C-alpha positions as CSV (number, residue, x, y, z in Angstrom):
1,M,47.8,54.9,-64.9
2,I,50.2,52.1,-65.5
3,I,51.4,49.7,-62.8
4,V,55.1,49.0,-62.6
5,T,57.3,47.2,-60.0
6,R,60.2,48.8,-58.0
7,L,63.4,46.8,-57.9
8,N,62.7,45.9,-54.2
9,G,59.3,44.5,-55.0
10,P,56.4,46.8,-54.3
11,Q,54.2,47.9,-57.2
12,F,53.1,51.5,-57.9
13,A,51.1,53.3,-60.4
14,I,52.4,56.1,-62.5
15,N,50.8,58.5,-65.0
16,P,52.4,57.7,-68.4
17,D,51.6,61.3,-69.5
18,L,54.4,62.4,-67.1
19,L,57.1,60.1,-68.6
20,Q,59.8,62.1,-70.3
21,R,62.2,59.2,-71.0
22,I,62.7,55.5,-70.5
23,D,66.3,54.3,-70.2
24,S,67.7,50.8,-70.0
25,A,71.2,50.8,-68.5
26,P,70.9,47.7,-67.6
27,D,68.0,48.5,-65.2
28,T,65.0,50.3,-66.6
29,I,64.9,53.9,-65.4
30,L,61.7,56.0,-65.8
31,T,62.4,59.7,-65.8
32,L,59.4,62.0,-65.3
33,V,59.1,65.5,-66.7
34,D,60.0,67.0,-63.3
35,G,63.3,65.0,-63.2
36,T,62.1,62.3,-60.8
37,K,63.6,58.9,-61.6
38,Y,62.3,55.5,-60.8
39,I,64.1,52.2,-61.3
40,V,61.7,49.4,-62.2
41,Q,61.8,45.7,-62.8
42,E,60.0,45.8,-66.1
43,S,62.0,46.0,-69.3
44,M,61.9,49.1,-71.5
45,A,59.8,47.1,-74.1
46,A,57.3,46.1,-71.3
47,V,56.9,49.7,-70.1
48,I,56.3,50.9,-73.7
49,D,53.7,48.1,-74.1
50,L,52.0,49.3,-70.9
51,V,51.9,52.9,-72.2
52,T,50.6,51.8,-75.6
53,T,47.9,49.7,-74.1
54,Y,46.9,52.6,-71.7
55,R,46.6,55.1,-74.5
56,A,44.7,52.6,-76.7
57,T,42.3,52.0,-73.9
58,L,41.7,55.8,-73.6
59,V,40.9,56.1,-77.3
60,A,38.5,53.1,-77.1
61,R,36.7,54.5,-74.1
62,S,36.4,57.9,-75.8
63,Q,34.8,56.2,-78.8
64,D,32.4,54.3,-76.5
65,V,31.4,57.5,-74.8
66,Q,30.8,59.2,-78.2
67,Q,28.6,56.3,-79.3
68,S,26.6,56.1,-76.1
69,F,25.7,59.8,-76.5
70,G,25.1,59.5,-80.2
71,L,27.8,62.0,-81.1
72,R,29.8,61.8,-84.3
73,A,33.5,62.4,-84.5
74,A,33.8,64.6,-87.5
75,P,31.3,67.2,-88.8
76,D,32.3,66.4,-92.4
77,E,30.7,63.0,-92.2
78,P,27.0,63.7,-92.8
79,D,24.7,61.8,-90.6
80,D,21.3,63.5,-90.0
81,D,20.4,61.1,-87.2
82,A,23.4,61.9,-84.9
83,P,23.8,65.3,-83.3
84,L,27.1,67.1,-83.4
85,A,29.1,67.4,-80.1
86,T,28.0,70.4,-78.2
87,T,29.1,72.1,-75.0
88,V,27.2,71.0,-72.0
89,Q,26.6,73.4,-69.2
90,L,26.8,71.4,-66.0
91,Y,26.2,74.3,-63.6
92,P,23.8,77.2,-64.2
93,R,25.4,80.5,-64.9
94,R,25.0,83.2,-62.2
95,G,24.1,86.8,-63.0
C-alpha cells in the first residue's frame, strides 16, 4: 500500500496495483480500475515514486524470503547446495 493525502488533509492508503491512471490537471487525480477517482495533494511524479518504491520493496522482500529458505531463483543456475523451489502443502489432504 502507498500512503497519499486527500486535498482536505487526511491521509489514506491505496493499493497501487489497482491504479489505472494518474492525471495532473492541475490537481493529481488517481483513477482506479473500477473507475473510482481520488484527488490527492501529491504530484504525479511523487505518486509514481511511491509506486516505484513500493514495487521495489516487494521485489527485495521476495529475494530475502528466497534467500532465507535457501531457494534459488532459476533452475538454469546450477547450485547443488540450494534446493529448487517446491510446492509446500500447508494443510493435509483429506480422503
